[in-house]
C-alpha positions as CSV (number, residue, x, y, z in Angstrom):
1,X,-7.8,2.0,-50.7
2,X,-6.8,1.0,-47.2
3,X,-9.1,0.3,-44.4
4,X,-7.6,1.1,-41.0
5,X,-8.2,-1.5,-38.3
6,X,-8.4,0.2,-34.9
7,X,-8.9,-1.2,-31.5
8,X,-8.5,0.3,-28.1
9,X,-7.3,-1.4,-25.0
10,X,-5.8,-0.2,-21.8
11,X,-2.7,-1.8,-20.2
12,X,-5.0,-3.4,-17.7
13,X,-7.0,-5.0,-20.4
14,X,-3.9,-6.8,-21.6
15,X,-3.0,-8.1,-18.1
16,X,-3.2,-11.8,-17.4
17,X,-4.6,-13.0,-14.1
18,X,-2.0,-14.2,-11.6
19,X,-2.2,-15.8,-8.2
20,X,0.6,-14.4,-6.0
21,X,0.3,-17.5,-3.7
22,X,0.9,-15.4,-0.6
23,X,0.0,-16.6,2.8
24,X,-2.0,-14.4,5.2
25,X,-0.3,-11.9,7.6
26,X,-1.4,-9.4,10.2
27,X,-0.1,-6.5,8.1
28,X,-0.2,-6.3,4.3
29,X,1.2,-3.5,2.1
30,X,0.9,-2.9,-1.6
31,X,2.5,-0.3,-3.8
32,X,3.4,0.4,-7.5
33,X,6.9,1.4,-6.5
34,X,9.7,-1.0,-5.7
35,X,11.3,1.6,-3.5
36,X,8.3,1.6,-1.2
37,X,8.3,-2.2,-0.9
38,X,12.0,-2.4,-0.5
39,X,12.0,0.2,2.3
40,X,9.1,-1.5,4.1
41,X,10.8,-4.9,3.7
42,X,14.1,-3.7,5.1
43,X,12.4,-1.9,8.1
44,X,10.4,-5.0,8.9
45,X,13.4,-7.4,8.6
46,X,15.5,-5.2,10.9
47,X,12.9,-5.6,13.8
48,X,11.0,-8.7,12.7
49,X,11.3,-10.5,16.1
50,X,9.0,-8.0,17.8
51,X,6.7,-7.2,14.9
52,X,3.5,-8.9,13.6
53,X,3.7,-10.8,10.3
54,X,3.8,-8.8,7.2
55,X,3.3,-9.4,3.4
56,X,4.2,-7.1,0.6
57,X,3.0,-7.2,-3.0
58,X,3.5,-5.1,-6.1
59,X,0.3,-3.6,-7.5
60,X,1.5,-4.2,-11.0
61,X,0.9,-7.9,-10.3
62,X,-2.7,-7.2,-9.2
63,X,-4.0,-5.3,-12.3
64,X,-6.5,-8.0,-13.4
65,X,-9.7,-8.2,-11.4
66,X,-9.4,-12.0,-11.0
67,X,-5.9,-11.4,-9.5
68,X,-7.3,-8.9,-7.1
69,X,-10.1,-11.2,-6.0
70,X,-7.7,-14.2,-5.5
71,X,-5.4,-12.0,-3.4
72,X,-8.2,-10.6,-1.3
73,X,-9.6,-14.0,-0.6
74,X,-6.3,-15.6,0.3
75,X,-4.5,-12.7,2.0
76,X,-6.2,-9.4,2.5
77,X,-9.4,-10.7,4.2
78,X,-7.3,-12.2,7.0
79,X,-5.2,-9.0,7.7
80,X,-5.6,-6.6,10.6
81,X,-4.1,-3.7,8.7
82,X,-3.8,-3.1,4.9
83,X,-1.7,-0.3,3.5
84,X,-1.9,0.6,-0.2
85,X,0.0,3.4,-1.9
86,X,-1.4,4.1,-5.3
87,X,0.5,6.1,-8.0
88,X,-2.2,7.9,-10.0
89,X,-4.8,7.7,-7.2
90,X,-8.1,6.0,-7.2
91,X,-8.6,5.9,-10.9
92,X,-5.5,3.8,-11.5
93,X,-6.7,0.9,-9.3
94,X,-10.5,1.5,-9.1
95,X,-11.5,-2.2,-8.9
96,X,-8.9,-3.0,-6.2
97,X,-9.9,0.1,-4.1
98,X,-13.6,-0.8,-4.2
99,X,-13.1,-4.5,-3.4
100,X,-10.6,-3.8,-0.6
101,X,-13.0,-1.1,0.9
102,X,-15.9,-3.5,0.8
103,X,-13.8,-6.3,2.4
104,X,-12.3,-4.0,5.1
105,X,-15.7,-2.7,6.1
106,X,-17.3,-6.2,6.2
107,X,-14.4,-7.7,8.3
108,X,-13.4,-4.7,10.5
109,X,-9.9,-4.3,8.8
110,X,-8.0,-1.1,9.1
111,X,-7.5,0.0,5.5
112,X,-5.3,2.9,4.4
113,X,-5.4,3.9,0.8
114,X,-2.8,6.5,0.1
115,X,-1.9,8.6,-3.0
116,X,1.5,7.8,-4.4
117,X,2.4,11.3,-5.4
118,X,2.7,14.6,-3.6
119,X,-1.0,15.6,-3.9
120,X,-2.4,16.8,-0.7
121,X,-5.4,14.5,-0.9
122,X,-7.4,12.1,-3.0
123,X,-11.0,12.3,-1.6
124,X,-12.0,9.0,-3.2
125,X,-9.1,7.2,-1.5
126,X,-10.0,8.8,1.8
127,X,-13.6,7.7,1.4
128,X,-12.6,4.1,0.7
129,X,-10.2,3.9,3.6
130,X,-11.5,2.8,7.0
131,X,-9.0,4.8,9.1
132,X,-9.6,8.4,10.2
133,X,-8.2,11.2,8.1
134,X,-5.6,12.1,10.7
135,X,-4.2,8.6,10.7
136,X,-4.1,8.6,6.9
137,X,-2.2,11.9,6.9
138,X,0.2,10.5,9.5
139,X,0.9,7.3,7.4
140,X,1.4,9.4,4.3
141,X,3.9,11.6,6.1
142,X,6.4,8.7,6.4
143,X,6.4,8.2,2.6
144,X,6.7,12.0,1.9
145,X,9.6,12.4,4.2
146,X,11.3,9.1,3.2
147,X,14.5,7.5,4.5
148,X,15.1,4.4,6.5
149,X,14.2,5.9,9.9
150,X,10.8,6.9,8.6
151,X,10.2,3.5,7.1
152,X,11.1,1.9,10.4
153,X,8.7,4.3,12.2
154,X,6.0,3.5,9.6
155,X,6.3,-0.3,10.2
156,X,6.1,0.3,13.9
157,X,3.0,2.4,13.5
158,X,1.4,-0.3,11.3
159,X,2.3,-2.8,14.0
160,X,0.6,-0.6,16.6
161,X,-2.5,-0.4,14.4
162,X,-2.5,-4.2,14.3
163,X,-2.6,-4.3,18.1
164,X,1.0,-5.2,18.9
165,X,1.6,-2.3,21.3
166,X,4.9,-1.4,19.6
167,X,5.8,2.3,20.2
168,X,6.3,4.4,17.1
169,X,7.7,7.9,16.2
170,X,6.1,10.5,14.1
171,X,7.6,11.2,10.7
172,X,10.8,13.2,10.8
173,X,11.9,15.5,8.0
174,X,15.0,14.4,6.1
175,X,17.3,17.2,4.9
176,X,16.5,18.1,1.3
177,X,20.1,18.9,0.6
178,X,23.4,17.8,2.2
179,X,27.1,18.0,2.1
180,X,29.4,15.0,1.9
181,X,33.1,15.3,2.6
182,X,35.1,12.1,2.1
C-alpha cells in the first residue's frame, strides 16, 4: 500500500522576500510585463530632463508580503503618483493592492491600479485607486493602444499628475494592421 503525500502551495507561497533597494521617486510604476516597463523606461529616458524622477519595478519581485512592505516603506510612500498594471486583476496581487491603497489614502498619493488585460473594468481595482474613474480610463487607454507615442504621452500624463505642468496628449489609436514595402 502507498500513502500519497499531498501539499498545496501557490506560487506566491514559494516566493522569498526581497528588498529591491530602490530609492524614492515622484512617480513609480509597477507591472507584471516587461514590455510595459521597457516602454515606460524608454519614454521617460527620451524626455528625462523635463520630467520628474521615476522608478520602475516588476511585480514578480514583489510577490512576498514582506517584499511589498519593504518597497512601500522605502519607495511608494514617498511618491506623488503610483501606477500599477496588474495582469489577472485584484486577486493576483491582493495584499499589494490593499497595502498601496491604505498608504495612498493616508499620504494623499495619486494611485492608479489598472487591469493588465482587455477587460473593461475591475471594480476592486477601481475602488482601491485614489484617482477618479475618468482618469483611470484615460491611463488605461495608453496601454490598450500601445506604441512609443502613447507611452510618451502616458509618462507626460503621469508627470502632470505629479504636478510638473508638462502637457500631455490623449491616447491615439495605433493601426491594427499595416503594410510594409522595403
